[in-house]
C-alpha beads as a LAMMPS data file, in Angstrom:
LAMMPS data file: protein, C-alpha beads

264 atoms
263 bonds

1 atom types
1 bond types

-500.0 500.0 xlo xhi
-500.0 500.0 ylo yhi
-500.0 500.0 zlo zhi

Masses

1 110.0

Atoms # bond

1 1 1 -309.038 -97.080 143.652
2 1 1 -310.544 -94.181 141.840
3 1 1 -308.816 -90.742 141.759
4 1 1 -310.916 -87.625 141.089
5 1 1 -308.772 -85.573 139.571
6 1 1 -309.064 -81.663 138.981
7 1 1 -306.868 -78.691 138.412
8 1 1 -307.278 -74.634 138.427
9 1 1 -305.365 -74.283 135.185
10 1 1 -308.471 -75.295 132.758
11 1 1 -309.377 -78.901 131.591
12 1 1 -306.967 -78.161 128.190
13 1 1 -304.139 -77.677 130.757
14 1 1 -300.917 -79.924 130.093
15 1 1 -300.079 -80.286 133.657
16 1 1 -303.707 -81.674 134.290
17 1 1 -302.994 -84.594 131.117
18 1 1 -299.715 -85.380 132.486
19 1 1 -300.932 -86.471 135.914
20 1 1 -303.964 -87.869 134.843
21 1 1 -301.438 -90.512 132.487
22 1 1 -299.317 -90.946 135.286
23 1 1 -302.091 -91.427 138.017
24 1 1 -303.538 -94.370 135.694
25 1 1 -300.787 -96.237 136.948
26 1 1 -302.702 -96.369 140.666
27 1 1 -306.051 -96.751 139.422
28 1 1 -309.112 -95.416 137.633
29 1 1 -308.829 -91.707 137.146
30 1 1 -312.342 -89.531 136.443
31 1 1 -311.542 -85.864 135.360
32 1 1 -313.749 -82.844 136.484
33 1 1 -311.866 -79.521 135.849
34 1 1 -313.184 -76.012 135.261
35 1 1 -313.450 -75.173 131.696
36 1 1 -311.214 -72.154 131.907
37 1 1 -308.236 -70.912 134.251
38 1 1 -309.056 -70.005 137.637
39 1 1 -305.467 -69.220 139.184
40 1 1 -306.016 -67.363 142.278
41 1 1 -309.775 -67.698 143.261
42 1 1 -308.837 -69.598 146.160
43 1 1 -312.054 -71.669 147.870
44 1 1 -314.692 -69.321 145.833
45 1 1 -317.831 -71.685 144.740
46 1 1 -320.781 -70.815 142.849
47 1 1 -324.206 -70.555 144.239
48 1 1 -325.914 -67.749 143.365
49 1 1 -325.820 -69.047 139.136
50 1 1 -326.328 -72.424 137.731
51 1 1 -323.622 -74.547 137.098
52 1 1 -322.980 -75.944 133.469
53 1 1 -320.662 -79.111 132.452
54 1 1 -320.245 -80.528 129.301
55 1 1 -317.688 -83.987 128.536
56 1 1 -314.572 -83.215 126.825
57 1 1 -312.945 -85.237 124.275
58 1 1 -309.636 -85.724 122.554
59 1 1 -310.636 -87.124 119.280
60 1 1 -312.552 -90.418 120.155
61 1 1 -311.398 -90.796 123.883
62 1 1 -313.387 -89.058 126.663
63 1 1 -310.992 -86.603 128.857
64 1 1 -313.994 -85.870 131.415
65 1 1 -315.879 -83.149 132.134
66 1 1 -314.899 -79.058 131.922
67 1 1 -317.215 -76.878 134.865
68 1 1 -317.755 -73.523 133.993
69 1 1 -317.023 -72.940 137.400
70 1 1 -314.268 -73.049 140.238
71 1 1 -311.790 -75.626 141.145
72 1 1 -314.004 -76.112 144.436
73 1 1 -316.808 -76.330 142.067
74 1 1 -315.683 -78.566 140.141
75 1 1 -314.631 -81.286 142.868
76 1 1 -318.405 -80.763 144.467
77 1 1 -319.969 -81.810 141.095
78 1 1 -317.139 -84.608 140.523
79 1 1 -318.132 -86.467 143.933
80 1 1 -321.844 -85.535 143.648
81 1 1 -322.567 -86.254 139.740
82 1 1 -320.015 -87.202 137.734
83 1 1 -317.662 -90.047 139.310
84 1 1 -319.012 -93.654 139.144
85 1 1 -318.890 -94.122 143.083
86 1 1 -317.185 -91.947 145.664
87 1 1 -313.658 -91.331 144.928
88 1 1 -310.857 -93.044 147.088
89 1 1 -308.786 -89.855 146.151
90 1 1 -308.838 -86.102 144.972
91 1 1 -305.606 -84.682 143.648
92 1 1 -305.624 -81.203 141.839
93 1 1 -302.954 -80.207 139.388
94 1 1 -299.893 -80.119 138.422
95 1 1 -300.068 -76.689 138.663
96 1 1 -297.965 -74.273 136.444
97 1 1 -296.327 -72.604 139.310
98 1 1 -295.622 -72.820 142.886
99 1 1 -298.155 -73.041 145.721
100 1 1 -296.029 -72.198 148.769
101 1 1 -296.240 -69.867 151.753
102 1 1 -299.148 -67.233 152.033
103 1 1 -300.000 -68.592 148.262
104 1 1 -301.239 -71.449 149.550
105 1 1 -304.369 -69.145 150.946
106 1 1 -305.347 -67.869 147.496
107 1 1 -304.557 -70.941 145.365
108 1 1 -307.298 -72.560 143.625
109 1 1 -305.192 -75.733 143.180
110 1 1 -304.920 -76.055 146.790
111 1 1 -309.103 -75.198 147.379
112 1 1 -309.551 -78.108 145.203
113 1 1 -307.562 -80.186 147.715
114 1 1 -309.342 -78.872 150.276
115 1 1 -312.836 -79.491 149.076
116 1 1 -311.861 -83.049 148.512
117 1 1 -310.822 -83.253 152.287
118 1 1 -314.120 -81.756 153.356
119 1 1 -316.032 -84.660 152.322
120 1 1 -313.324 -86.933 154.257
121 1 1 -311.433 -88.006 151.064
122 1 1 -307.600 -88.175 151.125
123 1 1 -306.347 -85.124 148.703
124 1 1 -303.214 -83.647 147.984
125 1 1 -302.449 -80.692 145.619
126 1 1 -299.369 -80.660 143.426
127 1 1 -297.644 -77.632 141.631
128 1 1 -294.389 -77.203 139.499
129 1 1 -292.411 -74.210 139.443
130 1 1 -293.242 -71.854 136.475
131 1 1 -291.213 -72.613 133.199
132 1 1 -292.009 -72.258 129.876
133 1 1 -291.234 -75.403 128.756
134 1 1 -291.524 -77.254 131.477
135 1 1 -291.033 -81.046 131.981
136 1 1 -294.550 -82.138 133.196
137 1 1 -294.146 -85.791 132.757
138 1 1 -291.630 -85.910 135.200
139 1 1 -293.232 -83.929 137.492
140 1 1 -296.059 -86.217 137.260
141 1 1 -294.152 -89.241 137.935
142 1 1 -292.217 -87.473 141.215
143 1 1 -295.647 -86.678 142.128
144 1 1 -297.273 -90.098 141.698
145 1 1 -294.127 -91.716 143.937
146 1 1 -294.837 -89.386 146.851
147 1 1 -298.498 -90.110 146.393
148 1 1 -297.838 -93.651 146.551
149 1 1 -295.670 -93.338 149.522
150 1 1 -298.008 -91.096 151.321
151 1 1 -300.914 -93.677 150.626
152 1 1 -298.970 -96.311 152.051
153 1 1 -299.218 -94.634 155.318
154 1 1 -302.387 -95.586 155.257
155 1 1 -303.391 -92.003 156.321
156 1 1 -306.587 -90.997 158.414
157 1 1 -309.282 -90.125 155.643
158 1 1 -309.714 -86.556 154.820
159 1 1 -305.937 -86.106 155.219
160 1 1 -304.821 -82.884 152.962
161 1 1 -301.501 -82.263 151.658
162 1 1 -299.527 -79.686 149.468
163 1 1 -296.661 -81.057 147.125
164 1 1 -294.722 -78.547 145.451
165 1 1 -291.853 -79.452 142.574
166 1 1 -288.984 -77.165 141.813
167 1 1 -287.592 -77.493 138.794
168 1 1 -284.120 -78.578 139.892
169 1 1 -286.053 -81.234 140.960
170 1 1 -286.846 -82.598 137.583
171 1 1 -283.389 -83.945 137.225
172 1 1 -281.338 -86.618 138.807
173 1 1 -282.016 -87.813 142.147
174 1 1 -284.821 -85.191 144.047
175 1 1 -284.871 -85.049 147.431
176 1 1 -288.010 -84.955 149.139
177 1 1 -288.313 -82.280 152.538
178 1 1 -291.213 -82.678 154.745
179 1 1 -291.881 -79.119 155.682
180 1 1 -294.381 -76.444 157.399
181 1 1 -295.870 -73.764 155.358
182 1 1 -294.180 -70.370 155.539
183 1 1 -296.393 -67.552 156.600
184 1 1 -293.857 -64.506 156.030
185 1 1 -295.892 -61.822 153.969
186 1 1 -294.540 -60.716 150.456
187 1 1 -295.498 -59.893 146.812
188 1 1 -297.731 -57.065 148.451
189 1 1 -296.146 -54.371 145.784
190 1 1 -298.093 -52.969 142.630
191 1 1 -296.936 -51.336 139.870
192 1 1 -298.857 -48.072 138.563
193 1 1 -299.320 -47.838 134.562
194 1 1 -301.207 -45.578 132.547
195 1 1 -303.327 -47.025 129.645
196 1 1 -303.949 -45.290 126.121
197 1 1 -306.565 -43.350 127.508
198 1 1 -304.479 -42.033 130.210
199 1 1 -306.224 -43.926 133.003
200 1 1 -304.233 -45.433 135.608
201 1 1 -304.322 -49.060 136.362
202 1 1 -302.394 -51.528 138.791
203 1 1 -300.756 -54.674 138.314
204 1 1 -299.583 -56.666 141.239
205 1 1 -296.017 -57.849 141.283
206 1 1 -294.403 -60.196 143.449
207 1 1 -292.504 -58.101 145.192
208 1 1 -290.864 -57.756 147.631
209 1 1 -289.405 -61.505 147.554
210 1 1 -289.960 -63.879 150.820
211 1 1 -287.481 -62.408 153.215
212 1 1 -284.536 -64.501 154.637
213 1 1 -285.777 -66.926 157.169
214 1 1 -283.840 -69.090 159.944
215 1 1 -286.902 -71.474 160.279
216 1 1 -287.198 -73.950 157.788
217 1 1 -290.726 -74.077 155.442
218 1 1 -291.701 -74.996 152.171
219 1 1 -289.932 -71.619 151.170
220 1 1 -286.655 -72.330 152.096
221 1 1 -286.690 -75.923 150.843
222 1 1 -287.841 -75.010 147.545
223 1 1 -285.136 -72.711 147.302
224 1 1 -282.577 -75.117 147.827
225 1 1 -284.162 -77.599 144.964
226 1 1 -286.058 -79.832 147.410
227 1 1 -289.578 -81.433 146.418
228 1 1 -291.552 -80.074 149.675
229 1 1 -294.646 -81.802 151.003
230 1 1 -296.815 -79.805 153.639
231 1 1 -299.775 -81.530 155.340
232 1 1 -302.498 -78.911 155.629
233 1 1 -305.742 -78.640 158.139
234 1 1 -308.379 -76.145 157.141
235 1 1 -309.704 -75.643 160.603
236 1 1 -308.840 -71.761 161.040
237 1 1 -309.490 -72.057 164.723
238 1 1 -306.717 -70.094 166.956
239 1 1 -307.398 -72.890 169.655
240 1 1 -304.663 -71.221 171.664
241 1 1 -307.101 -68.041 172.456
242 1 1 -310.249 -70.313 173.133
243 1 1 -309.687 -70.849 177.082
244 1 1 -308.934 -67.134 177.534
245 1 1 -311.925 -65.786 175.728
246 1 1 -313.972 -68.310 177.387
247 1 1 -313.254 -66.813 180.780
248 1 1 -315.015 -63.687 180.099
249 1 1 -316.876 -61.956 181.309
250 1 1 -318.990 -61.239 178.733
251 1 1 -322.580 -59.236 178.550
252 1 1 -324.388 -58.770 175.227
253 1 1 -327.345 -55.909 176.344
254 1 1 -331.039 -57.198 176.117
255 1 1 -332.715 -55.783 173.417
256 1 1 -334.826 -53.798 175.493
257 1 1 -331.770 -52.002 176.434
258 1 1 -330.653 -51.328 172.986
259 1 1 -334.125 -49.668 172.018
260 1 1 -333.831 -47.459 175.365
261 1 1 -329.987 -46.352 174.564
262 1 1 -331.238 -45.551 171.080
263 1 1 -333.825 -43.306 172.122
264 1 1 -331.622 -41.151 174.264

Bonds

1 1 1 2
2 1 2 3
3 1 3 4
4 1 4 5
5 1 5 6
6 1 6 7
7 1 7 8
8 1 8 9
9 1 9 10
10 1 10 11
11 1 11 12
12 1 12 13
13 1 13 14
14 1 14 15
15 1 15 16
16 1 16 17
17 1 17 18
18 1 18 19
19 1 19 20
20 1 20 21
21 1 21 22
22 1 22 23
23 1 23 24
24 1 24 25
25 1 25 26
26 1 26 27
27 1 27 28
28 1 28 29
29 1 29 30
30 1 30 31
31 1 31 32
32 1 32 33
33 1 33 34
34 1 34 35
35 1 35 36
36 1 36 37
37 1 37 38
38 1 38 39
39 1 39 40
40 1 40 41
41 1 41 42
42 1 42 43
43 1 43 44
44 1 44 45
45 1 45 46
46 1 46 47
47 1 47 48
48 1 48 49
49 1 49 50
50 1 50 51
51 1 51 52
52 1 52 53
53 1 53 54
54 1 54 55
55 1 55 56
56 1 56 57
57 1 57 58
58 1 58 59
59 1 59 60
60 1 60 61
61 1 61 62
62 1 62 63
63 1 63 64
64 1 64 65
65 1 65 66
66 1 66 67
67 1 67 68
68 1 68 69
69 1 69 70
70 1 70 71
71 1 71 72
72 1 72 73
73 1 73 74
74 1 74 75
75 1 75 76
76 1 76 77
77 1 77 78
78 1 78 79
79 1 79 80
80 1 80 81
81 1 81 82
82 1 82 83
83 1 83 84
84 1 84 85
85 1 85 86
86 1 86 87
87 1 87 88
88 1 88 89
89 1 89 90
90 1 90 91
91 1 91 92
92 1 92 93
93 1 93 94
94 1 94 95
95 1 95 96
96 1 96 97
97 1 97 98
98 1 98 99
99 1 99 100
100 1 100 101
101 1 101 102
102 1 102 103
103 1 103 104
104 1 104 105
105 1 105 106
106 1 106 107
107 1 107 108
108 1 108 109
109 1 109 110
110 1 110 111
111 1 111 112
112 1 112 113
113 1 113 114
114 1 114 115
115 1 115 116
116 1 116 117
117 1 117 118
118 1 118 119
119 1 119 120
120 1 120 121
121 1 121 122
122 1 122 123
123 1 123 124
124 1 124 125
125 1 125 126
126 1 126 127
127 1 127 128
128 1 128 129
129 1 129 130
130 1 130 131
131 1 131 132
132 1 132 133
133 1 133 134
134 1 134 135
135 1 135 136
136 1 136 137
137 1 137 138
138 1 138 139
139 1 139 140
140 1 140 141
141 1 141 142
142 1 142 143
143 1 143 144
144 1 144 145
145 1 145 146
146 1 146 147
147 1 147 148
148 1 148 149
149 1 149 150
150 1 150 151
151 1 151 152
152 1 152 153
153 1 153 154
154 1 154 155
155 1 155 156
156 1 156 157
157 1 157 158
158 1 158 159
159 1 159 160
160 1 160 161
161 1 161 162
162 1 162 163
163 1 163 164
164 1 164 165
165 1 165 166
166 1 166 167
167 1 167 168
168 1 168 169
169 1 169 170
170 1 170 171
171 1 171 172
172 1 172 173
173 1 173 174
174 1 174 175
175 1 175 176
176 1 176 177
177 1 177 178
178 1 178 179
179 1 179 180
180 1 180 181
181 1 181 182
182 1 182 183
183 1 183 184
184 1 184 185
185 1 185 186
186 1 186 187
187 1 187 188
188 1 188 189
189 1 189 190
190 1 190 191
191 1 191 192
192 1 192 193
193 1 193 194
194 1 194 195
195 1 195 196
196 1 196 197
197 1 197 198
198 1 198 199
199 1 199 200
200 1 200 201
201 1 201 202
202 1 202 203
203 1 203 204
204 1 204 205
205 1 205 206
206 1 206 207
207 1 207 208
208 1 208 209
209 1 209 210
210 1 210 211
211 1 211 212
212 1 212 213
213 1 213 214
214 1 214 215
215 1 215 216
216 1 216 217
217 1 217 218
218 1 218 219
219 1 219 220
220 1 220 221
221 1 221 222
222 1 222 223
223 1 223 224
224 1 224 225
225 1 225 226
226 1 226 227
227 1 227 228
228 1 228 229
229 1 229 230
230 1 230 231
231 1 231 232
232 1 232 233
233 1 233 234
234 1 234 235
235 1 235 236
236 1 236 237
237 1 237 238
238 1 238 239
239 1 239 240
240 1 240 241
241 1 241 242
242 1 242 243
243 1 243 244
244 1 244 245
245 1 245 246
246 1 246 247
247 1 247 248
248 1 248 249
249 1 249 250
250 1 250 251
251 1 251 252
252 1 252 253
253 1 253 254
254 1 254 255
255 1 255 256
256 1 256 257
257 1 257 258
258 1 258 259
259 1 259 260
260 1 260 261
261 1 261 262
262 1 262 263
263 1 263 264
């Protein structure tokens, strides 16, 4: 099995290195990752300027390719240019910080996994709760155990998953919970500050925190110290509205009528 491994923290991130080591238990690993940190870029891609990439080495050992672009760029290039064959799996992470709730929509880590799913390849994003002294090796071992269990279920091609690991789960016997993504709004505040030249600038905060919810989600399960696994879908169609919208009536004015209106 060939795994394409990427992230949004950059090719030199410790979480990427730990996951690369752990994934080798499942087969070959090709690393193609951004050259610098790309946190919060979402599903941005580069098309107005050319992309550059260079091979990165750890002493004599070849680490992989560093792409001067976004996580989605790295996956695109990895699949089309740098992998020896089409990957069987795309893994993005380990991200330094959880990607749960509405953060999924902003996450470069999750976007890289979505890009893999676009190609019809089973893909998973892996994130660990931020800690200055994070145990990435333990988190990588947990991620590979979960990944092996997912693959044993023979998911359809292009299946997409989001895995989050809280710090509390790194000790003892962690419990995994399959939960939906929370869509509660939070983290909307900005702190206003003044620079030495008297100019105002604004720094985003995480306030207010996610509100309490009676519904189980990735946010509530992580708060309870559980590893969370969420199946995702990148199809944004609101299917419940299709039928009512299609009923109409709809009328779009002919071009001649539009010109006549403008001339009045």
